[in-house]
Steps between C-alpha positions, in 0.01 A plus 500: 500500500843380380798701620768544236708738708502616859262779593650820628196630687157397624262786567174483697290817503144600571269787415426597860580812701839380623615514863729688735850370568427526872286184471814295440595519868164435669249214511218702352327516166275769359313213329392357834173694489428374149305174535572420136874498559704199606752719685449572869822587680758562229670165560521432127758771440717380786475131418594551135795720599622246757467214250690699239788558743506131591515394134741780400248653261556863405169684548355844572169669571393825330208732559435873471841672527703227677680172442588248777739205505489241784810425705583289804662675795678291762412574861548341840178441692497302826856393442425350161592617152193570287429671170252784490312569176561858394445708188730748331256767380598766247255785440458762228580459137228243435144533376295180541130563561420139586741243647758267349701199613809425291715184502830526314680208335252241633601135497328248271346336808357833614360576155334158489337569836371833370349328197290280730341798677184496287430153644535631855351848480161533336516872422797446267272375226434695182311828510171582330434874477765556768316262734708213646344163432564140588788319330386313189482163680226620740138598460262662749214283627355724770578836660358568842330838548676719755405806698715807451854460371576152635698256290247281313548131570443283196482143380716440195580195294839401372528324167625151596874451476735210566476550878123469515502746793303818548654796685416709804568873465463777756457842341646371178811336648522121487522338841504133404416228250261253655227247441196726475227491238545861388755775538419786735617857537401607850497844658660392827685765701692277740783346298868455576749765380671255261163434332547122505260404779139568591330348803296203375212555741464859381523385140225244561268757660556746216458228238178380664337842487608535137369168370175526697425835338602372155239553228683295237309172509774317310723556805227376733451189285872420503520529880187286555625243249828470691315482834292212360782306338763549775304494824818489711672790318690752711524759221480856627171541313356224721650638823363843409146380575600398851791717617661459844288651778772747600572622149517878450199676363491570129491854367309399189197691376262204513454282804300202619333550841488124555873457444723525809749784496373716212301811581433843358613820662217672693469778242448263207143429399359288222265778396799707387671228298341577163557875545872441560535259210518758222802671654670170587465370145665813362792452743546135412488560127828686532670164556361300210481527119208677345373194312408307817128434538448619857141378505628141514786538748395800706184391677241750622487569870226286650380392842715234660223242484511524119861383505412174671191463282723510191712215638188299582357559151822385333504189723144413387585565136803272518349211691124534446202659676471200735869505596582502870828471688587139572510376858779305667224253587444272200154402629393864496627532143299193399191637671538836327547325164180298550320827563618636164802705612851474355772499770817677379833463678666832579815619675421546868620863497245598234207309654415751774494797261265321261273394785484858630367601160225247452664176384367206700685197624390137478483486880229768499264287299582169666432638848218739417270239348311281744551132428286217637487126459177380345403208726294207381202384702558145628163386363605585145810277501489183295516149648857460373604828663346398834681167471840665455438728801407197711823323405701810597334503841585132555866562408515792747375269777760239410773766527402557862434874467372653824237695311333406175430811292174582330553484125311737273497525122524822295450576132776762491618840619291788363508880525194697602458577127465126434840458331671173590854534626781246488481292816667199659353151497460515877485752782490504881271764646608658827293709738578858601697362795699276259326186615440243219132467412477269201675370189379590151550298181434628150216304339671449164794344686279285723331353193833348391471239775687403817840440340518855359342689789682319786834696477310830511292387796803384699668835432200689637468256789854601598393865514190411698693294754810720544347845427810571290457739206595414144729767348570316177152462357 
């Protein structure tokens, strides 16, 4: 909006029931019992009045039959001069059913700040059938079902702007711009009076319960895609899968019994979820436009196990039916690949949740399958192969080794299903008590002759003689 001349008055009013002037002098709010309200202690009235006095802004509050103007009264407390916030209240002669806040002769800077409010307060968007909606630059992705009259947490998406940042809101008031995948409007109760800070651990717990219960699979895909592409990411969506052990419990409707710190209240039972849903949906629809398809963003109440199953199903759809979580051990990943599985790298915070809901890890298959060397009978070796083994024995004697190892030959390393696994060209077999028993050489390598097989043999001879393990193979 372009200002051609200074404004004389800015008026904020609502269509509520108004409030008593007595609330101006106490830290109490009649909205405290309303879970859908941001207000808790009436600090908003006092903070605005104090800021107006500091900036020399002429303002007043009106409701019912009274009007109040803030003023600062000097007092001496503990030997120091302080200013006490007071209100000059005039009663009778007014008739305002709701409540009003009036700023007179506002500065251009103040007006500009007011014009940015729709970016900071979600409920200041346009109205559809007298229902407050999101500002035009946001769209709803998922609304979490709630019991009773609790504020419904929701995942929302901001149309990308020049900042590239999404926003965190608590009960419709923006807390911060940060590097998260989506914007969130959370129903947290514990927030600072100035509405500019929310405890990150509490945010993470609340966010975790929200995204785990999410039925919008496009959201799940985006989070899994980020977890795959940025395995070291510290985004709050990643931390939400593995919150700090001492984090506060979430008050969200859904929960995950395998997730530390999130539980239901004793009187909440899954059997009642679907019964409660019809009432909850009616409550939530008061906040959103009538043209929203609630079947896509408002998921039905289901057992908790179904939530994890949805994440597992999306994982399989994205990466394939044979996809498993990659191991930190590259050998295990290679073994799993040879067995037909597809190891997929994932952010460590997401790994445990996926595993709890049926997604395997490469380690599971590498360690669960029995693997054995297929040894070759000495009588089946060719004359050339016997000759190479004889030369190796002579070289060992020349080296002066105290003990000459028995050398056996193997075709390869095979699973009990007969599938050959990738194996080294040589191996030293130790007993249960870690005593060296014999050295093994792969037959295909032995057939290349002494010059090729000698380095491998000397390597294994070192293991046999020193009993040292090889951590680099």
